[in-house]
Structure formats: C-alpha cells, structure tokens
C-alpha positions as CSV (number, residue, x, y, z in Angstrom):
1,X,71.3,123.4,29.6
2,X,73.9,122.3,32.0
3,X,74.6,118.9,33.6
4,X,76.5,118.2,36.8
5,X,78.8,115.3,36.8
6,X,78.6,112.8,39.6
7,X,81.7,112.7,41.8
8,X,84.1,110.0,40.9
9,X,84.1,107.2,43.6
10,X,87.8,107.4,44.0
11,X,87.8,111.1,44.6
12,X,85.0,110.6,47.1
13,X,87.1,108.0,48.9
14,X,90.2,110.2,48.9
15,X,88.3,113.0,50.6
16,X,87.6,110.8,53.5
17,X,91.0,109.3,53.9
18,X,92.9,110.5,57.1
19,X,94.2,109.2,60.3
20,X,92.2,106.3,61.6
21,X,90.7,106.6,65.1
22,X,90.8,102.9,65.8
23,X,93.9,103.3,68.2
24,X,91.6,105.1,70.6
25,X,90.6,101.6,71.6
26,X,94.1,101.2,73.0
27,X,93.8,104.4,74.9
28,X,90.5,103.2,76.5
29,X,92.0,99.8,77.3
30,X,94.9,101.6,79.0
31,X,92.6,103.7,81.1
32,X,90.7,100.5,82.0
33,X,93.9,98.8,82.9
34,X,95.0,101.5,85.4
35,X,91.5,101.6,87.0
36,X,90.9,97.9,87.2
37,X,94.3,96.8,88.2
38,X,95.9,99.7,90.2
39,X,93.0,101.9,91.5
40,X,90.9,98.9,92.4
41,X,93.8,96.8,93.8
42,X,92.5,94.6,96.6
43,X,95.6,94.6,98.9
44,X,94.4,96.3,102.1
45,X,95.9,99.8,102.4
46,X,96.3,99.6,106.1
47,X,98.2,96.4,106.3
48,X,101.7,96.6,107.8
49,X,104.2,95.9,104.9
50,X,106.7,94.4,107.4
51,X,104.2,91.8,108.6
52,X,103.7,88.7,106.6
53,X,100.2,88.1,105.2
54,X,98.1,85.6,107.1
55,X,94.6,84.3,106.9
56,X,93.5,87.4,108.9
57,X,94.0,89.5,105.7
58,X,90.8,88.1,104.3
59,X,88.8,90.3,106.6
60,X,90.5,93.4,105.5
61,X,89.9,93.1,101.7
62,X,87.2,95.4,100.2
63,X,84.4,93.3,98.7
64,X,83.3,96.4,96.7
65,X,86.7,96.9,95.2
66,X,86.9,93.3,94.2
67,X,83.4,93.5,92.5
68,X,84.3,96.8,90.7
69,X,87.6,95.4,89.5
70,X,86.0,92.5,87.7
71,X,83.5,94.8,86.0
72,X,86.1,97.3,84.8
73,X,88.6,94.4,84.1
74,X,86.3,92.5,81.9
75,X,85.5,95.7,79.9
76,X,89.2,96.1,79.5
77,X,89.6,92.5,78.2
78,X,86.9,93.3,75.6
79,X,88.7,96.5,74.5
80,X,92.0,94.5,74.1
81,X,90.2,92.0,71.9
82,X,88.5,94.7,69.8
83,X,91.9,96.4,69.6
84,X,93.6,93.3,68.4
85,X,91.0,92.9,65.7
86,X,91.3,96.5,64.5
87,X,95.1,96.2,64.4
88,X,94.7,93.2,62.1
89,X,92.3,95.0,59.9
90,X,94.0,98.3,59.5
91,X,97.8,97.6,60.1
92,X,98.5,94.1,58.7
93,X,97.5,95.0,55.2
94,X,100.0,98.0,55.3
95,X,102.9,95.9,56.8
96,X,102.7,92.6,54.7
97,X,106.4,92.0,55.2
98,X,106.5,92.6,58.9
99,X,106.5,89.8,61.4
100,X,106.4,92.2,64.3
101,X,103.1,93.6,63.0
102,X,101.6,90.2,63.4
103,X,102.9,89.6,66.8
104,X,101.1,92.7,68.2
105,X,97.5,91.3,67.9
106,X,98.6,87.9,69.0
107,X,100.1,89.4,72.1
108,X,97.1,91.5,72.9
109,X,94.8,88.5,72.6
110,X,97.1,86.4,74.8
111,X,96.9,89.2,77.4
112,X,93.1,89.3,77.1
113,X,92.9,85.5,77.8
114,X,95.2,85.6,80.8
115,X,93.4,88.7,82.3
116,X,90.1,87.0,82.1
117,X,91.4,84.7,84.7
118,X,93.2,87.4,86.7
119,X,90.1,89.7,87.0
120,X,87.8,86.6,87.4
121,X,89.7,85.6,90.6
122,X,89.0,89.1,91.9
123,X,85.4,88.8,91.1
124,X,85.3,85.4,92.8
125,X,86.8,86.9,95.9
126,X,84.2,89.6,95.9
127,X,81.5,87.1,95.5
128,X,82.6,84.7,98.3
129,X,83.1,87.6,100.7
130,X,79.9,89.3,99.7
131,X,76.6,87.8,98.5
132,X,77.8,84.2,98.8
133,X,79.7,84.7,102.1
134,X,80.2,81.4,103.9
135,X,80.7,79.3,100.7
136,X,84.3,78.9,101.6
137,X,86.0,79.0,105.0
138,X,88.8,81.5,105.8
139,X,91.6,79.1,104.6
140,X,89.9,78.7,101.2
141,X,89.4,82.5,100.8
142,X,93.2,83.0,101.8
143,X,94.1,80.7,98.9
144,X,92.1,82.9,96.5
145,X,93.7,86.0,98.0
146,X,97.1,84.6,97.3
147,X,96.0,84.0,93.6
148,X,94.9,87.6,93.5
149,X,98.3,88.9,94.7
150,X,99.6,89.0,91.1
151,X,96.6,87.6,89.3
152,X,95.5,90.9,87.6
153,X,99.1,91.9,87.0
154,X,100.8,88.8,85.3
155,X,98.3,88.8,82.3
156,X,99.7,92.1,81.0
157,X,102.9,90.3,79.9
158,X,101.3,90.0,76.5
159,X,101.0,93.7,76.3
160,X,104.8,94.0,77.1
161,X,105.4,91.6,74.2
162,X,103.3,93.9,72.0
163,X,105.4,96.9,73.1
164,X,108.6,95.1,72.1
165,X,107.1,94.4,68.6
166,X,106.2,98.1,68.3
167,X,109.8,98.9,69.2
168,X,111.0,96.8,66.2
169,X,108.4,98.3,63.9
170,X,109.5,101.7,64.9
171,X,113.3,101.6,65.1
172,X,113.9,98.9,62.5
173,X,111.1,99.0,60.0
174,X,110.1,102.7,60.2
175,X,106.4,101.7,60.3
176,X,105.7,103.6,63.6
177,X,106.9,107.0,64.6
178,X,110.4,106.9,66.2
179,X,109.3,108.6,69.5
180,X,106.7,105.9,70.0
181,X,109.4,103.2,69.6
182,X,111.7,104.9,72.0
183,X,108.9,105.3,74.6
184,X,108.0,101.7,74.2
185,X,111.3,100.6,75.5
186,X,110.6,102.2,78.9
187,X,107.9,99.7,80.1
188,X,109.9,96.8,78.8
189,X,113.1,97.5,80.8
190,X,111.6,97.3,84.4
191,X,109.8,94.0,83.4
192,X,113.1,92.5,82.2
193,X,115.0,93.8,85.2
194,X,112.5,92.7,87.9
195,X,111.9,89.2,86.3
196,X,115.7,88.6,85.7
197,X,116.8,89.9,89.1
198,X,114.0,88.9,91.4
199,X,111.6,86.6,89.5
200,X,108.9,89.3,90.2
201,X,106.1,88.5,87.8
202,X,103.7,91.4,88.3
203,X,105.4,94.5,86.8
204,X,103.7,94.2,83.4
205,X,100.5,95.2,85.2
206,X,102.0,98.3,86.7
207,X,103.4,99.8,83.4
208,X,101.1,98.5,80.7
209,X,98.3,100.9,81.1
210,X,100.4,104.0,80.6
211,X,102.1,102.5,77.6
212,X,98.7,101.7,76.0
213,X,97.5,105.2,76.6
214,X,100.6,107.0,75.3
215,X,101.5,104.7,72.4
216,X,98.0,104.4,70.9
217,X,97.3,108.1,71.5
218,X,100.5,108.7,69.4
219,X,99.2,106.4,66.8
220,X,95.8,108.0,66.7
221,X,97.0,111.6,66.5
222,X,100.6,111.3,65.1
223,X,102.2,110.5,61.8
224,X,103.0,106.9,61.9
225,X,102.8,105.2,58.4
226,X,100.6,102.4,59.7
227,X,97.8,104.9,60.4
228,X,98.0,107.3,57.6
C-alpha cells in the first residue's frame, strides 16, 4: 500500500515565483499617454505656426479629438493610479531602505491628479463646442483653449520625477537594471533644459509616454531585483 505526500506549501509557492507582470500597467499607461496627449492633441494642424493664435482658432479645433482625448486620458489616469498601488505592493517591501522607491508611487499619483485636470479641460472644450455648443461665447472658449495649450502635458512632470527616482534606484542602489537607469536619464534632460532655458512647461508630456513603455517593459521582462 502506497501513500502520496501532499506538496509542501512552500514548495508550491516556490514553483509559482517568477517575474511579476504588474509593470505591464506602466506599458499600458505609456501607450495611453501617447494616444491621449500626442495623437489626440487638439492644436489645429493647418494653423500657420508664424501667426499668433486668436479667438478664430476655436473654430478650427476638432470636437471629436477633444472628446476622444478625455476618454483615453482618463483611462490613462486610472492606469497610473493602479500602477502606483502595484509599485507600493510589490516594490516597497523589497526596498525597505530606499527613499527613492517611495518617491515613485507618490510621483505617479501626483501626475494622475494633475492629468485629471488636463484631460478634463480637453473634455470640457469638446463638450462646449459639441453637444452644449452655445453655452460659452467665443471669448470664453478661447480661454479654455489657452488652458489646453499645455494642460495635458504639464501633469506628466510627476512621471519625470518618477524617472529620476528610478535613475537613483538603478545607478546608486542597484535595485533596477542599469540600462533602465541610463535610459531614464534621457527623458529628464530635455525637461530640465527646456524649463531652465525657456520656462517651457510641457515637455514632460512629450517624453513620458515613451519612458513608461520602455522602462516598465524592461521591469516586466528584464532582471531587475525589484521584480524577481
């Protein structure tokens, strides 16, 4: 007569341990960022760049783009919040002595809060030039257009701060693969240069989507200690 021993709980757990797939939330957020901010940008493409904007630009903005931007943008905001929560759950217990590891979810949450306004202004513009046309006159809509000039770009400053924290975790603390740390410097430099030299606030929205895709794909499929 033979008996079969039940598998030890620790052995069963060890068999399921591997790279977490939670960083794919960051990849999805990066794709959403590029679509909502860049692909659905509401600046009229046919406008003469040498001609200053005037109230006439209100008639040239695509209502459909503004509506689509808030839909994809709010999905991106949600993804950033879930990413921040996943980071706290999976990374912070493995990096108890790292201040930078705690900066990342705070920065992502700050970005999500600011982007709720940025994408909200785009949605409002689409609303008041679409189904509720006539609620504001051209002057009022032009003010909303000016807010939208950088509205969906400025909020990504929080993602730039998260990239800086990842640089520290990589090159100083060795918690993230070195190539991710080196790559993470690239989106920080143009933000520092454009803000310092020109006071231009919108560059974080140009580079953050690509950083999210590359850095978090690297965490998902690479060999970083925080996700092994």
